LOBA-410536 format. One record per residue (C-alpha): residue number from 1; x, y, z. Coordinates in nm, 3 decimals. Each point is the difference from the previous one (the first is absolute). Layout:
 seq       X       Y       Z
 NUM       X       Y       Z
...
//
This chain:
 seq       X       Y       Z
   1  -2.900   9.940  -1.803
   2   0.215   0.214   0.213
   3   0.300  -0.091   0.270
   4  -0.223   0.112   0.280
   5  -0.314  -0.250  -0.081
   6   0.255  -0.267  -0.077
   7   0.161   0.097   0.353
   8  -0.335  -0.208   0.144
   9   0.056  -0.284  -0.149
  10   0.123  -0.334   0.104
  11   0.300  -0.069   0.207
  12   0.011   0.364   0.111
  13  -0.325  -0.004   0.157
  14  -0.017  -0.335   0.186
  15  -0.040   0.114   0.343
  16   0.349  -0.093   0.132
  17   0.116   0.257  -0.298
  18   0.040   0.306   0.214
  19   0.334   0.184  -0.036
  20   0.285   0.061   0.316
  21   0.268   0.233  -0.018
  22   0.231  -0.225   0.159
  23   0.236  -0.189  -0.190
  24   0.324   0.110   0.156
  25   0.110  -0.363   0.043
  26  -0.023  -0.102  -0.367
  27   0.285  -0.136  -0.264
  28  -0.037  -0.044  -0.357
  29   0.150  -0.285  -0.212
  30   0.025  -0.185  -0.322
  31  -0.085  -0.366   0.045
  32   0.150  -0.248  -0.309
  33  -0.303  -0.241  -0.075
  34  -0.066  -0.247  -0.325
  35   0.235   0.048  -0.262
  36   0.200   0.314   0.246
  37  -0.339   0.243  -0.071
  38   0.032   0.250   0.258
  39  -0.284   0.035   0.230
  40  -0.026   0.320   0.235
  41  -0.068  -0.072   0.337
  42  -0.013   0.236   0.316
  43   0.079  -0.148   0.376
  44  -0.175   0.168   0.281
  45   0.076  -0.012   0.310
  46  -0.162   0.061   0.317
  47   0.052   0.328   0.179
  48   0.179  -0.134   0.290
  49   0.234  -0.227  -0.161
  50   0.300  -0.108   0.114
  51   0.201  -0.212  -0.239
  52  -0.191  -0.319   0.168
  53  -0.131  -0.344  -0.260
  54  -0.386   0.049  -0.049
  55  -0.212  -0.126  -0.231
  56  -0.111   0.150  -0.344
  57  -0.345   0.032  -0.124
  58   0.021   0.058  -0.423
  59  -0.255   0.192  -0.170
  60   0.075  -0.082  -0.415
  61  -0.244   0.290  -0.179
  62  -0.029   0.132  -0.388
  63  -0.116   0.324   0.195
  64   0.319   0.156   0.103
  65   0.180  -0.100   0.306
  66   0.062   0.369   0.046
  67  -0.030   0.373  -0.173
  68   0.218   0.287  -0.004
  69  -0.071   0.345  -0.110
  70   0.068   0.034  -0.362
  71   0.165   0.353   0.034
  72   0.223  -0.053   0.297
  73   0.073  -0.350  -0.004
  74  -0.082   0.002   0.386
  75  -0.211  -0.304   0.133
  76  -0.393   0.025   0.101
  77  -0.144  -0.235   0.234
  78  -0.160  -0.315  -0.117
  79  -0.007  -0.197   0.295
  80  -0.357  -0.144   0.093
  81  -0.187  -0.027   0.313
  82   0.089  -0.367   0.007
  83   0.394   0.070  -0.077
  84   0.022   0.229   0.317
  85  -0.177  -0.254   0.206
  86   0.197  -0.299  -0.123
  87   0.307   0.258   0.070
  88  -0.090   0.078   0.301
  89  -0.022  -0.385   0.137
  90   0.356  -0.073  -0.076
  91  -0.019  -0.091  -0.385
  92   0.206   0.048  -0.242
  93  -0.176   0.126  -0.390
  94   0.133  -0.045  -0.333
  95  -0.265   0.157  -0.238
  96   0.122  -0.135  -0.377
  97  -0.067   0.136  -0.325
  98  -0.056  -0.307  -0.202
  99   0.132  -0.066  -0.331
 100  -0.055   0.296  -0.278
 101  -0.150   0.233   0.236
 102   0.115   0.260   0.231
 103   0.372   0.065   0.030
 104   0.069  -0.380  -0.109
 105   0.103  -0.123  -0.341
 106  -0.173  -0.240  -0.230
 107  -0.272  -0.010  -0.221
 108  -0.373  -0.116   0.114
 109  -0.050  -0.311  -0.184
 110  -0.348  -0.017   0.155
 111  -0.178   0.026   0.369
 112   0.135  -0.245   0.287
 113   0.242  -0.178  -0.277
 114   0.216  -0.374   0.114
 115   0.279   0.240  -0.065
 116  -0.119   0.235   0.256
 117  -0.049  -0.256   0.258
 118   0.371  -0.138  -0.034
 119   0.095   0.378   0.043
 120  -0.111   0.009   0.306
 121   0.147  -0.322   0.132
 122   0.357   0.216  -0.083
 123  -0.101   0.300   0.186
 124  -0.126  -0.214   0.339
 125   0.320  -0.169  -0.022
 126   0.206   0.260  -0.059
 127  -0.185   0.178   0.321
 128   0.058  -0.305   0.211
 129   0.377   0.040  -0.027
 130   0.041   0.354   0.110
 131   0.143   0.118   0.363
 132  -0.374   0.127   0.097
 133  -0.192  -0.350  -0.090
 134  -0.081  -0.256   0.284
 135  -0.093  -0.247  -0.299
 136  -0.365   0.040   0.036
 137  -0.194   0.158  -0.266
 138  -0.418   0.066  -0.079
 139  -0.091   0.142  -0.224
 140  -0.424   0.247  -0.059
 141  -0.156   0.199  -0.252
 142  -0.351   0.089  -0.066
 143  -0.097  -0.039  -0.388
 144   0.287  -0.016  -0.226
 145   0.241  -0.066   0.284
 146  -0.283  -0.250   0.187
 147   0.070  -0.198  -0.281
 148   0.389   0.022   0.009
 149   0.036  -0.088   0.307
 150  -0.187  -0.332   0.000
 151   0.194  -0.091  -0.340
 152   0.332   0.078   0.230
 153  -0.105  -0.362   0.136
 154   0.051  -0.132  -0.327
 155   0.359   0.050   0.004
 156   0.011  -0.228   0.273
 157   0.282   0.199   0.167
 158   0.041  -0.183   0.358
 159   0.032   0.392   0.165
 160  -0.346   0.058  -0.097
 161  -0.234  -0.034   0.306
 162  -0.314   0.169  -0.018
 163  -0.215   0.214  -0.258
 164  -0.286   0.178  -0.012
 165  -0.170   0.078  -0.350
 166  -0.262   0.210   0.020
 167  -0.244   0.032  -0.252
 168   0.207  -0.163  -0.232
 169  -0.088  -0.136  -0.335
 170  -0.023  -0.354  -0.018
 171  -0.129  -0.071  -0.342
 172   0.135   0.292  -0.215
 173  -0.179  -0.066  -0.292
 174  -0.329  -0.032   0.177
 175   0.024   0.289   0.169
 176   0.114   0.243  -0.026
 177   0.114  -0.025  -0.337
 178  -0.279  -0.129  -0.215
 179  -0.271  -0.034   0.288
 180  -0.308  -0.279  -0.184
 181   0.190  -0.018  -0.305
 182  -0.036   0.367  -0.053
 183   0.189   0.363   0.000
 184  -0.057   0.250   0.249
 185   0.168   0.297  -0.150
 186  -0.179   0.221   0.261
 187   0.257  -0.099   0.256
 188   0.273  -0.202  -0.216
 189   0.049   0.308  -0.241
 190   0.110   0.201   0.307
 191   0.173  -0.166   0.171
 192   0.223  -0.096  -0.348
 193   0.038   0.373  -0.058
 194   0.111   0.068   0.393
 195   0.300  -0.291  -0.020
 196   0.123   0.112  -0.338
 197   0.021   0.329   0.164
 198   0.211  -0.162   0.301
 199   0.231  -0.219  -0.216
 200   0.064   0.287  -0.267
 201   0.057   0.247   0.378
 202  -0.283   0.235  -0.193
 203   0.079   0.308   0.247
 204  -0.220   0.203  -0.181
 205  -0.286  -0.201   0.056
 206   0.087  -0.179   0.349
 207   0.153   0.330   0.176
 208   0.259  -0.144   0.144
 209   0.314  -0.217  -0.137
 210   0.109  -0.385   0.124
 211   0.280   0.002   0.261
 212   0.322  -0.048  -0.099
 213   0.300  -0.236   0.084
 214   0.330   0.218   0.125
 215   0.054   0.325  -0.181
 216  -0.095  -0.072  -0.322
 217  -0.337  -0.044  -0.149
 218  -0.110  -0.276  -0.205
 219  -0.012   0.093  -0.331
 220   0.122  -0.352  -0.122
 221  -0.246  -0.175   0.182
 222  -0.307   0.211  -0.117
 223   0.078  -0.023  -0.351
 224  -0.008  -0.375   0.045
 225  -0.336   0.036   0.113
 226  -0.082   0.138  -0.363
 227   0.000  -0.340  -0.147
 228  -0.304  -0.078   0.237
 229  -0.344  -0.098  -0.120
 230  -0.307   0.185   0.064
 231  -0.212  -0.197   0.229
 232  -0.294   0.088  -0.173
 233   0.076  -0.074  -0.335
 234   0.121  -0.348   0.119
 235  -0.307  -0.077   0.184
 236  -0.197   0.134  -0.322
 237   0.200  -0.248  -0.235
 238   0.011  -0.303   0.255
 239  -0.371  -0.108  -0.015
 240   0.066  -0.348   0.188
 241   0.134  -0.169   0.317
 242   0.248  -0.141  -0.236
 243   0.109   0.285  -0.239
 244   0.303   0.195   0.095
 245   0.003   0.334   0.212
 246   0.365   0.084  -0.049
 247   0.236  -0.269  -0.043
 248  -0.193  -0.281   0.198
 249  -0.350  -0.096   0.038
 250  -0.266   0.086   0.228
 251   0.040  -0.314   0.171
 252   0.331   0.051   0.040
 253  -0.020   0.350   0.158
 254  -0.143  -0.112   0.395
 255   0.022  -0.183   0.241
 256  -0.234  -0.240  -0.113
 257   0.269  -0.123  -0.206
 258   0.222  -0.076   0.279
 259  -0.219  -0.183   0.225
 260   0.250  -0.267   0.034
 261   0.302   0.215   0.088
 262  -0.226   0.232   0.251
 263  -0.144  -0.307   0.205
 264   0.341  -0.199   0.002
 265   0.154   0.322   0.153
 266  -0.199  -0.022   0.306
 267  -0.010   0.346   0.038
 268  -0.310   0.088   0.276
 269  -0.208   0.331  -0.155
 270  -0.236   0.218   0.128
 271  -0.238   0.090  -0.273
 272  -0.200   0.266   0.010
 273  -0.271   0.090  -0.267
 274  -0.370   0.139  -0.024
 275  -0.289  -0.137  -0.105
 276  -0.110   0.268  -0.249
 277   0.371   0.053  -0.186
 278   0.013  -0.151  -0.320
 279   0.094  -0.340  -0.035
 280   0.208  -0.032   0.352
 281  -0.247  -0.151   0.215
 282  -0.004  -0.295  -0.223
 283   0.382  -0.022  -0.082
 284  -0.015   0.013   0.408
 285  -0.204  -0.313   0.005
 286   0.156  -0.191  -0.261
 287   0.339   0.060   0.187
 288  -0.151  -0.102   0.313
 289  -0.113  -0.349  -0.161
 290   0.295  -0.075  -0.204
 291   0.298   0.135   0.128
 292   0.141  -0.178   0.317
 293   0.168   0.279   0.151
 294  -0.123   0.083   0.299
 295  -0.186   0.301  -0.021
 296  -0.253   0.220   0.228
 297  -0.274   0.182  -0.209
 298  -0.165   0.315   0.067
 299  -0.309   0.058  -0.267
 300  -0.083   0.365   0.070
 301  -0.323   0.249  -0.112
 302   0.223   0.255  -0.145
 303   0.121   0.160  -0.288
 304   0.315  -0.097  -0.187
 305   0.320   0.050   0.264
 306  -0.233  -0.034   0.282
 307  -0.042   0.393   0.067
 308  -0.417   0.067  -0.052
 309  -0.303  -0.212   0.079
 310  -0.166  -0.154  -0.246
 311  -0.281  -0.168   0.109
 312  -0.332   0.134  -0.140
 313  -0.205  -0.081   0.301
 314   0.220   0.276   0.117
 315   0.153   0.193  -0.211
 316  -0.181   0.213  -0.259
 317   0.159   0.327  -0.220
 318   0.222   0.102   0.336
 319   0.356  -0.170   0.045
 320  -0.053  -0.185   0.383
 321   0.355  -0.115   0.190
 322   0.077  -0.341  -0.050
 323  -0.060  -0.284   0.204
 324   0.231  -0.127   0.136
 325   0.123   0.315   0.045
 326   0.349   0.077  -0.131
 327   0.212  -0.013   0.372
 328  -0.181  -0.339   0.016
 329   0.122  -0.088  -0.341
 330   0.353   0.094   0.056
 331  -0.010  -0.152   0.356
 332  -0.068  -0.336  -0.163
 333   0.280   0.044  -0.229
 334   0.213   0.039   0.274
 335  -0.060  -0.270   0.162
 336  -0.020  -0.241  -0.272
 337   0.372   0.117  -0.080
 338   0.116  -0.022   0.367
 339  -0.151  -0.335   0.051
 340   0.166  -0.147  -0.334
 341   0.312   0.187  -0.083
 342   0.103   0.134   0.394
 343  -0.139  -0.339   0.165
 344  -0.201   0.213   0.257
 345  -0.289  -0.193   0.076
 346  -0.299   0.238  -0.090
 347  -0.253  -0.286  -0.010
 348  -0.047  -0.036  -0.363
 349  -0.045  -0.393  -0.014
 350  -0.338   0.087   0.144
 351  -0.098   0.247  -0.190
 352  -0.285  -0.160  -0.206
 353   0.100  -0.120  -0.327
 354  -0.254   0.231  -0.200
 355  -0.159   0.332   0.130
 356  -0.239   0.123  -0.200
 357  -0.273   0.292  -0.007
 358  -0.351  -0.130  -0.011
 359  -0.264   0.282  -0.185
 360  -0.338   0.031   0.110
 361   0.136  -0.105   0.339
 362   0.278   0.272   0.001
 363   0.217  -0.206   0.192
 364   0.313  -0.227  -0.033
 365  -0.015  -0.368   0.049
 366   0.250  -0.276   0.010
 367   0.097  -0.315  -0.143
 368   0.295  -0.226  -0.001
 369  -0.135  -0.145  -0.417
 370  -0.109   0.158  -0.262
 371  -0.306  -0.076  -0.101
 372  -0.097   0.008   0.340
 373  -0.179  -0.348   0.163
 374  -0.335  -0.023  -0.090
 375   0.001   0.122  -0.293
 376  -0.259  -0.148  -0.272
 377  -0.089   0.145  -0.390
 378  -0.369   0.109  -0.081
 379  -0.179   0.099  -0.297
 380  -0.217   0.241  -0.067
 381  -0.185   0.023  -0.305
 382  -0.101   0.289  -0.276
 383  -0.380  -0.001  -0.046
 384  -0.254   0.157  -0.137
 385  -0.087   0.375   0.095
 386   0.378   0.071   0.079
 387  -0.045  -0.250   0.347
 388   0.287  -0.175   0.138
 389  -0.135  -0.338   0.125
 390   0.136  -0.328   0.229
 391  -0.181  -0.215  -0.279
 392   0.080  -0.056  -0.388
 393  -0.279   0.172  -0.235
 394  -0.299  -0.224  -0.132
 395  -0.025   0.210  -0.337
 396   0.056  -0.181  -0.319
 397   0.131   0.328  -0.170
 398   0.042   0.281   0.226
 399   0.278   0.249  -0.082
 400   0.092   0.397   0.010
 401   0.184   0.234  -0.223
 402   0.240   0.221   0.112
 403   0.085   0.316  -0.265
 404   0.389   0.068   0.151
 405  -0.005   0.358   0.165
 406   0.343   0.098  -0.010
 407  -0.110   0.299   0.244
 408   0.009  -0.243   0.275
 409   0.290   0.058   0.259
 410   0.162  -0.094   0.328
 411   0.098   0.366   0.018
 412   0.350   0.132   0.007
 413   0.088  -0.127   0.355
 414  -0.041  -0.354  -0.009
 415   0.216  -0.338   0.046
 416   0.199   0.075  -0.291
 417   0.071   0.365   0.004
 418   0.129  -0.018   0.341
 419   0.310  -0.185  -0.119
 420   0.073   0.326  -0.106
 421  -0.029   0.161   0.371
 422  -0.364   0.104  -0.006
 423  -0.222  -0.113   0.254
 424  -0.311  -0.203  -0.060
 425  -0.319   0.187   0.039
 426  -0.369   0.037  -0.105
 427  -0.074  -0.360  -0.011
 428  -0.225   0.047   0.270
 429  -0.289   0.042  -0.263
 430  -0.015  -0.152  -0.316
 431  -0.415   0.039  -0.062
 432   0.110   0.243  -0.274
 433   0.232  -0.245  -0.157
 434  -0.214  -0.284   0.061
 435  -0.314   0.147  -0.190
 436   0.305  -0.044  -0.330
 437   0.020  -0.355   0.043
 438  -0.175  -0.281   0.006
 439  -0.046  -0.098   0.341
 440  -0.142  -0.310   0.190
 441  -0.083   0.040   0.347
 442  -0.057  -0.234   0.297
 443  -0.346  -0.012   0.236
 444   0.111   0.157   0.274
 445   0.203  -0.269   0.266
 446  -0.203  -0.163   0.289
 447   0.361  -0.095   0.157
 448   0.322   0.192   0.004
 449   0.261  -0.142  -0.276
 450   0.367  -0.017   0.028
 451   0.179   0.060  -0.339
 452   0.395  -0.131   0.014
 453   0.127  -0.084  -0.255
 454   0.075   0.042  -0.406
 455  -0.383   0.016  -0.148
 456  -0.038  -0.154  -0.374
 457  -0.254   0.122  -0.233
 458  -0.121  -0.211  -0.290
 459  -0.186   0.159  -0.316
 460  -0.148  -0.176  -0.294
 461   0.014   0.315  -0.250
 462   0.016   0.114  -0.326
 463   0.087   0.292  -0.198
 464  -0.014   0.220  -0.310
 465   0.355   0.071  -0.023
 466   0.294  -0.228  -0.060
 467   0.168   0.233   0.282
 468  -0.105   0.077   0.380
 469   0.037  -0.023   0.355
 470  -0.221  -0.081   0.309
 471   0.019   0.168   0.309
 472  -0.159  -0.144   0.326
 473  -0.050   0.213   0.298
 474  -0.093  -0.178   0.326
 475  -0.197   0.214   0.212
 476  -0.178   0.048   0.322
 477  -0.337   0.114   0.034
 478  -0.142   0.179   0.336
 479  -0.395  -0.044   0.111
 480  -0.032   0.390  -0.165
 481   0.173  -0.084  -0.342
 482   0.300   0.142   0.045
 483   0.238  -0.245  -0.208
 484   0.403  -0.034   0.115
 485   0.309  -0.161  -0.189
 486   0.105  -0.305   0.143
 487   0.268  -0.124  -0.314
 488  -0.013  -0.030  -0.290
 489   0.121  -0.231  -0.347
 490   0.093   0.046  -0.371
 491   0.069  -0.158  -0.308
 492   0.108   0.089  -0.340
 493  -0.210  -0.248  -0.181
 494   0.260  -0.115  -0.244
 495   0.135  -0.149   0.324
 496  -0.314  -0.276   0.083
 497   0.186  -0.288  -0.036
 498   0.053  -0.174   0.309
 499   0.326  -0.125   0.106
 500   0.179  -0.239   0.216
 501   0.200   0.124   0.296
 502   0.147  -0.160   0.280
 503  -0.029   0.315   0.240
 504  -0.411   0.037  -0.082
 505  -0.196  -0.279   0.161
 506  -0.375   0.091   0.035
 507   0.056   0.317  -0.183
 508   0.024   0.042  -0.360
 509   0.319   0.077  -0.203
 510   0.036   0.178  -0.314
 511   0.361  -0.015  -0.172
 512   0.015   0.337  -0.160
 513   0.226  -0.178  -0.278
 514  -0.049   0.120  -0.372
 515  -0.038  -0.394  -0.050
 516  -0.333  -0.056   0.169
 517  -0.144   0.400  -0.068
 518  -0.242   0.009  -0.305
 519  -0.300   0.260  -0.082
 520  -0.354  -0.089   0.159
 521  -0.198  -0.146  -0.316
 522  -0.293   0.234  -0.068
 523  -0.322  -0.103   0.115
 524   0.097  -0.328   0.160
 525  -0.030  -0.117   0.323
 526   0.338  -0.032   0.205
 527   0.003  -0.095   0.355
 528   0.245   0.263   0.198
 529   0.109  -0.062   0.320
 530   0.243   0.181   0.185
 531   0.126   0.135   0.346
 532  -0.091   0.288   0.194
 533   0.223   0.182   0.223
 534   0.017  -0.193   0.341
 535  -0.149   0.211   0.303
 536  -0.132  -0.054   0.359
 537  -0.336   0.144   0.055
 538  -0.289  -0.079   0.237
 539  -0.345   0.050  -0.162
 540  -0.249   0.106   0.300
 541  -0.308  -0.110   0.068
 542  -0.287   0.209  -0.244
 543   0.279   0.079  -0.224
 544   0.019  -0.152  -0.395
 545   0.267  -0.119  -0.227
 546   0.036   0.165  -0.341
 547   0.205  -0.015  -0.238
 548   0.039   0.217  -0.327
 549   0.090  -0.051  -0.359
 550   0.148   0.205  -0.231
 551   0.271   0.051  -0.296
 552   0.184   0.255   0.054
 553   0.146   0.248   0.301
 554   0.052   0.317  -0.200
 555   0.261   0.143   0.240
 556   0.233  -0.301   0.089
 557  -0.013  -0.216  -0.265
 558   0.079   0.062  -0.397
 559  -0.335  -0.033  -0.226
 560  -0.065  -0.338  -0.186
 561  -0.060  -0.015  -0.298
 562   0.107   0.328  -0.070
 563  -0.271   0.042  -0.238
 564  -0.371  -0.164   0.042
 565  -0.222  -0.037   0.294
 566  -0.005  -0.419   0.071
 567  -0.346  -0.143   0.137
 568   0.082  -0.276   0.255
 569  -0.305  -0.225   0.020
 570   0.009  -0.188   0.399
 571  -0.183  -0.328  -0.043
 572  -0.168  -0.097   0.359
 573  -0.248  -0.300  -0.079
 574  -0.008  -0.381   0.032
 575   0.264  -0.105  -0.233
 576   0.204   0.300  -0.037
 577   0.079   0.140   0.388
 578   0.213   0.256   0.104
 579   0.084   0.047   0.398
 580   0.191   0.164   0.261
 581   0.189  -0.240   0.204
 582   0.103   0.141   0.331
 583   0.295  -0.137   0.252
 584  -0.230   0.032   0.342
 585   0.117  -0.131   0.376
 586  -0.263  -0.196   0.176
//
């Protein structure tokens, strides 16, 4: 993959990542963190800064805090549109290369490690003791740096007044490392290669070099990065949630691990996310329900980073501007920081707890609780001739066989590949994909149906193979028969055992631990229950609900099993029922 192609991915393609050349007011430092490890920090000052004390906004990144020309050493503009917006409104910015990346010293022992969290405390403490700091700190970011913004709360440093986690990870194993317990090398492999290039300062592939601190280039720091693990290799080996990914288990590498510390910090959060961005929507809802921090949530219909519209009812094969617009997203963030950090009343207390986009209706709704008031859960049962009914089947032995078709795909612009900066496209017409799957469709609705929450699928199934995967897609079918993607769920069948977890109430939970994993018994009926990603959609009168079942998504997930073609048998009769459970709002 070429360097030019990589420039399209991840952080550098976020809506906020348009570089500006005005970078005269910047100072660079090495700041000691845990065990004295020196981290590279760039501090940017507003254009008309005159020695006043101002609040500091942090971004902790593993994608280089800054770049320079590899031949001349001249800095390359790397401030984003969002950065410039904050600077223009009298905030000081601090950009930090996290441990083992960029110009910082140290070795990465994993992603989002406890050591990295502790490092952040030292950097914040250093900043608030500088002459230019007024002692108040915030943090923001998208994707990786969105997660580090939230993790900053876990340090419980008293200077931290507000954070904005954007499109961030919440449960690193389930999203994005091993969705459904599976490996998705389609987006993990390019990301792994890219961050390795960054850590090794691969000028040949990146076309630039990491920005130095002072006169000397950080050769010693980059040499330490040679011991960084290769992400893809680590993920191949770390199959389970209790596996070690580097020096730490997955369970130690995300905000969920720090629930107690983050909640106790009581730091207000503005959480920006999207229904169609990997598993970030689920993480957002779980955080809202179980972390006690003051939170304002905006759930958008966009790609990762909020750059492009993603609703299958609006978008086909062309990029469309996001809703809210880029400038609206920026104003929202500035108002939030001004309110909590500068103490300027921007009416944030009157914002709804969650403002969320409703597909089908194609507009925003709001609520002060989640799920919204009036939620009920109803079941649609799989029945004969591909029907989806509100009453269970009376057939004594109803069953459908499905020979897994490994050509099934959600395309290359879906909820998972958008994590690499791609727009979400071509989910507006799923009929061709449906023809390769086992589908069940309801009769046209006699009244509109509002779905808001987390759907659940329960299947009585058997397989001819001990290894396999199951994918279920929830779709809207219009009166002309055109189907649109709404959401999806999946499961590597070895993880089918249900477990207990206090964070999940009516939603099935799978531990993804090695001790709970087991091969699928051949030709034995098992009840397999799992959640789909949460959504909100108005199914209009005259439209139908469809579920499409497959055993593959070829352009995203690795093939399981690697050899052979399983036949899945779905049972839908009087004694062995299979059903879709929907969260509806009355």
